[in-house]
A tleap script that builds the chain and sets N, CA, C and O, in Angstrom:
source leaprc.protein.ff14SB
mol = sequence {
  NMET PHE PRO SER ILE LEU LEU GLU HIE GLU
  PRO ALA TRP GLN ARG PHE ARG GLU LYS THR
  VAL ARG ASN HIE ALA SER ASN LEU PHE ASP
  LYS LEU GLY VAL TRP SER ARG ALA GLN ALA
  ILE VAL PHE ALA ARG ASP ARG GLY PHE SER
  CPRO
}
set mol.1.N position { -29.110 46.285 -49.999 }
set mol.1.CA position { -28.908 44.642 -49.761 }
set mol.1.C position { -28.377 43.942 -48.595 }
set mol.1.O position { -27.321 44.101 -47.982 }
set mol.2.N position { -29.305 43.166 -48.437 }
set mol.2.CA position { -29.440 42.892 -47.296 }
set mol.2.C position { -28.547 40.735 -48.016 }
set mol.2.O position { -28.588 40.141 -49.093 }
set mol.3.N position { -27.617 40.251 -45.957 }
set mol.3.CA position { -27.144 39.048 -46.966 }
set mol.3.C position { -27.444 38.590 -47.200 }
set mol.3.O position { -28.573 39.062 -47.338 }
set mol.4.N position { -27.484 37.025 -47.740 }
set mol.4.CA position { -28.156 35.556 -48.073 }
set mol.4.C position { -29.042 35.532 -46.797 }
set mol.4.O position { -30.261 35.408 -46.674 }
set mol.5.N position { -27.906 35.713 -45.755 }
set mol.5.CA position { -28.008 34.479 -44.397 }
set mol.5.C position { -29.573 35.442 -43.588 }
set mol.5.O position { -30.513 35.013 -42.918 }
set mol.6.N position { -29.193 36.952 -44.103 }
set mol.6.CA position { -31.267 37.449 -43.667 }
set mol.6.C position { -32.135 36.676 -44.076 }
set mol.6.O position { -32.299 36.777 -45.291 }
set mol.7.N position { -32.926 35.755 -43.462 }
set mol.7.CA position { -33.589 35.342 -44.712 }
set mol.7.C position { -35.075 36.144 -43.559 }
set mol.7.O position { -35.032 36.448 -42.367 }
set mol.8.N position { -36.632 36.298 -44.915 }
set mol.8.CA position { -37.363 36.762 -44.552 }
set mol.8.C position { -38.438 36.516 -43.193 }
set mol.8.O position { -39.211 37.232 -42.556 }
set mol.9.N position { -38.147 35.546 -43.167 }
set mol.9.CA position { -38.758 34.420 -41.802 }
set mol.9.C position { -38.538 34.317 -40.860 }
set mol.9.O position { -39.104 33.693 -39.963 }
set mol.10.N position { -37.026 35.349 -40.886 }
set mol.10.CA position { -36.110 34.947 -39.609 }
set mol.10.C position { -36.597 36.069 -38.346 }
set mol.10.O position { -36.568 37.274 -38.596 }
set mol.11.N position { -36.838 35.797 -37.608 }
set mol.11.CA position { -37.138 37.158 -36.121 }
set mol.11.C position { -36.563 38.094 -36.325 }
set mol.11.O position { -35.347 37.988 -36.490 }
set mol.12.N position { -37.327 39.666 -36.411 }
set mol.12.CA position { -36.341 40.710 -36.487 }
set mol.12.C position { -35.465 40.333 -34.924 }
set mol.12.O position { -34.293 40.145 -35.247 }
set mol.13.N position { -35.588 40.200 -33.733 }
set mol.13.CA position { -35.163 39.950 -33.310 }
set mol.13.C position { -33.808 39.267 -33.305 }
set mol.13.O position { -32.802 39.694 -32.739 }
set mol.14.N position { -33.875 38.579 -33.741 }
set mol.14.CA position { -32.139 37.529 -34.103 }
set mol.14.C position { -31.112 39.055 -35.718 }
set mol.14.O position { -30.095 38.590 -36.233 }
set mol.15.N position { -31.496 40.384 -36.158 }
set mol.15.CA position { -30.367 40.805 -37.176 }
set mol.15.C position { -29.591 42.023 -35.661 }
set mol.15.O position { -28.670 42.838 -35.726 }
set mol.16.N position { -30.128 41.776 -34.944 }
set mol.16.CA position { -29.632 42.695 -33.438 }
set mol.16.C position { -28.297 41.575 -33.853 }
set mol.16.O position { -28.269 40.494 -34.441 }
set mol.17.N position { -27.003 42.658 -33.067 }
set mol.17.CA position { -26.181 41.946 -32.188 }
set mol.17.C position { -25.995 42.340 -31.245 }
set mol.17.O position { -25.915 43.566 -31.166 }
set mol.18.N position { -25.856 41.664 -30.236 }
set mol.18.CA position { -25.777 42.094 -28.325 }
set mol.18.C position { -25.660 43.653 -28.586 }
set mol.18.O position { -26.590 44.459 -28.572 }
set mol.19.N position { -23.802 44.004 -28.921 }
set mol.19.CA position { -23.662 44.728 -28.573 }
set mol.19.C position { -25.000 47.118 -28.878 }
set mol.19.O position { -25.238 48.106 -28.183 }
set mol.20.N position { -25.228 46.737 -29.978 }
set mol.20.CA position { -26.665 46.822 -30.280 }
set mol.20.C position { -27.870 46.943 -29.354 }
set mol.20.O position { -28.501 47.998 -29.293 }
set mol.21.N position { -28.125 46.095 -28.784 }
set mol.21.CA position { -28.516 45.660 -28.001 }
set mol.21.C position { -28.695 46.450 -26.563 }
set mol.21.O position { -29.503 47.310 -26.213 }
set mol.22.N position { -27.759 45.894 -25.973 }
set mol.22.CA position { -27.313 46.583 -25.463 }
set mol.22.C position { -26.666 48.354 -24.999 }
set mol.22.O position { -26.573 48.856 -23.879 }
set mol.23.N position { -26.418 48.768 -25.963 }
set mol.23.CA position { -26.722 50.404 -26.696 }
set mol.23.C position { -27.735 50.444 -26.223 }
set mol.23.O position { -28.089 50.529 -25.047 }
set mol.24.N position { -28.371 50.369 -27.323 }
set mol.24.CA position { -30.201 50.468 -27.193 }
set mol.24.C position { -30.805 50.446 -25.554 }
set mol.24.O position { -31.675 51.061 -24.936 }
set mol.25.N position { -29.938 49.505 -25.287 }
set mol.25.CA position { -31.225 49.874 -23.387 }
set mol.25.C position { -30.262 50.925 -22.361 }
set mol.25.O position { -30.693 51.559 -21.398 }
set mol.26.N position { -28.773 50.901 -22.896 }
set mol.26.CA position { -27.485 51.829 -21.873 }
set mol.26.C position { -28.645 53.128 -21.625 }
set mol.26.O position { -29.030 53.772 -20.649 }
set mol.27.N position { -29.133 53.087 -23.976 }
set mol.27.CA position { -29.255 54.647 -23.455 }
set mol.27.C position { -30.504 55.387 -23.194 }
set mol.27.O position { -30.666 56.597 -23.349 }
set mol.28.N position { -31.514 54.381 -22.712 }
set mol.28.CA position { -32.701 53.752 -22.359 }
set mol.28.C position { -32.454 54.285 -21.137 }
set mol.28.O position { -32.506 55.499 -20.938 }
set mol.29.N position { -32.117 53.264 -20.067 }
set mol.29.CA position { -32.087 53.867 -19.171 }
set mol.29.C position { -31.227 54.808 -18.640 }
set mol.29.O position { -31.095 54.786 -17.416 }
set mol.30.N position { -30.569 55.683 -19.319 }
set mol.30.CA position { -29.508 57.097 -18.389 }
set mol.30.C position { -31.563 57.782 -18.772 }
set mol.30.O position { -32.485 57.667 -17.964 }
set mol.31.N position { -31.657 58.371 -20.086 }
set mol.31.CA position { -32.926 58.603 -20.199 }
set mol.31.C position { -34.331 58.106 -19.155 }
set mol.31.O position { -35.532 58.107 -19.425 }
set mol.32.N position { -33.768 57.794 -18.175 }
set mol.32.CA position { -35.195 57.195 -17.311 }
set mol.32.C position { -34.176 57.519 -16.094 }
set mol.32.O position { -34.627 57.626 -14.953 }
set mol.33.N position { -33.161 57.633 -16.288 }
set mol.33.CA position { -32.991 57.556 -14.709 }
set mol.33.C position { -32.268 56.642 -13.880 }
set mol.33.O position { -31.854 56.603 -12.721 }
set mol.34.N position { -32.270 55.606 -15.344 }
set mol.34.CA position { -32.134 53.842 -13.568 }
set mol.34.C position { -31.141 54.005 -14.231 }
set mol.34.O position { -30.917 54.969 -14.963 }
set mol.35.N position { -29.942 52.392 -13.898 }
set mol.35.CA position { -28.650 51.853 -14.280 }
set mol.35.C position { -28.743 50.173 -14.175 }
set mol.35.O position { -27.810 49.424 -14.464 }
set mol.36.N position { -30.591 49.574 -13.515 }
set mol.36.CA position { -30.373 48.137 -14.108 }
set mol.36.C position { -32.105 47.830 -15.273 }
set mol.36.O position { -32.949 48.707 -15.458 }
set mol.37.N position { -32.161 46.726 -15.717 }
set mol.37.CA position { -33.259 46.373 -15.942 }
set mol.37.C position { -34.213 46.564 -14.763 }
set mol.37.O position { -35.111 47.406 -14.768 }
set mol.38.N position { -33.996 45.849 -13.898 }
set mol.38.CA position { -35.108 45.610 -12.698 }
set mol.38.C position { -35.640 47.596 -12.279 }
set mol.38.O position { -36.780 48.055 -12.203 }
set mol.39.N position { -34.788 48.056 -12.162 }
set mol.39.CA position { -34.849 49.503 -11.728 }
set mol.39.C position { -36.108 50.521 -13.254 }
set mol.39.O position { -36.764 51.563 -13.243 }
set mol.40.N position { -35.911 49.729 -14.014 }
set mol.40.CA position { -36.420 50.309 -15.330 }
set mol.40.C position { -37.743 49.483 -15.739 }
set mol.40.O position { -38.435 49.529 -16.756 }
set mol.41.N position { -37.832 48.734 -14.603 }
set mol.41.CA position { -39.726 47.435 -14.715 }
set mol.41.C position { -40.114 48.403 -13.541 }
set mol.41.O position { -40.967 49.281 -13.666 }
set mol.42.N position { -39.585 48.221 -12.678 }
set mol.42.CA position { -39.703 49.170 -11.926 }
set mol.42.C position { -40.550 50.992 -11.517 }
set mol.42.O position { -41.213 51.471 -10.596 }
set mol.43.N position { -39.822 51.605 -13.250 }
set mol.43.CA position { -40.704 52.765 -12.849 }
set mol.43.C position { -41.218 53.149 -13.660 }
set mol.43.O position { -41.670 54.294 -13.649 }
set mol.44.N position { -41.407 51.883 -15.225 }
set mol.44.CA position { -42.496 51.645 -15.873 }
set mol.44.C position { -44.038 51.341 -14.641 }
set mol.44.O position { -45.125 51.875 -14.421 }
set mol.45.N position { -43.589 50.679 -14.350 }
set mol.45.CA position { -44.844 50.070 -13.245 }
set mol.45.C position { -45.858 51.159 -12.500 }
set mol.45.O position { -47.080 51.305 -12.483 }
set mol.46.N position { -44.256 52.140 -11.635 }
set mol.46.CA position { -44.576 52.867 -11.231 }
set mol.46.C position { -45.727 54.276 -11.389 }
set mol.46.O position { -46.353 54.963 -10.581 }
set mol.47.N position { -45.582 54.240 -12.974 }
set mol.47.CA position { -46.144 54.893 -13.856 }
set mol.47.C position { -47.436 54.077 -14.298 }
set mol.47.O position { -48.164 54.974 -14.723 }
set mol.48.N position { -48.044 53.031 -14.421 }
set mol.48.CA position { -48.391 52.370 -15.174 }
set mol.48.C position { -48.977 51.315 -16.780 }
set mol.48.O position { -50.085 51.122 -17.280 }
set mol.49.N position { -48.121 51.037 -16.996 }
set mol.49.CA position { -47.010 50.512 -18.036 }
set mol.49.C position { -47.403 49.086 -17.391 }
set mol.49.O position { -47.143 48.981 -16.192 }
set mol.50.N position { -47.902 48.148 -17.927 }
set mol.50.CA position { -48.122 46.991 -17.551 }
set mol.50.C position { -47.938 45.831 -19.693 }
set mol.50.O position { -48.765 45.697 -20.595 }
set mol.51.N position { -47.293 45.610 -19.630 }
set mol.51.CA position { -46.968 44.639 -20.739 }
set mol.51.C position { -48.212 43.936 -20.654 }
set mol.51.O position { -48.438 42.989 -21.408 }
savepdb mol mol.pdb
quit
């Protein structure tokens, strides 16, 4: 059961703690072999990904 503070209309991104997001980003950077968000963007762009 979710705490009552989490409302159905609340965006999903607001349900994550900052530390959780940093951990996921760090794991993704490790898998991509990069060490910053900017490098991850270049990595993706060079491989044909676009927003």
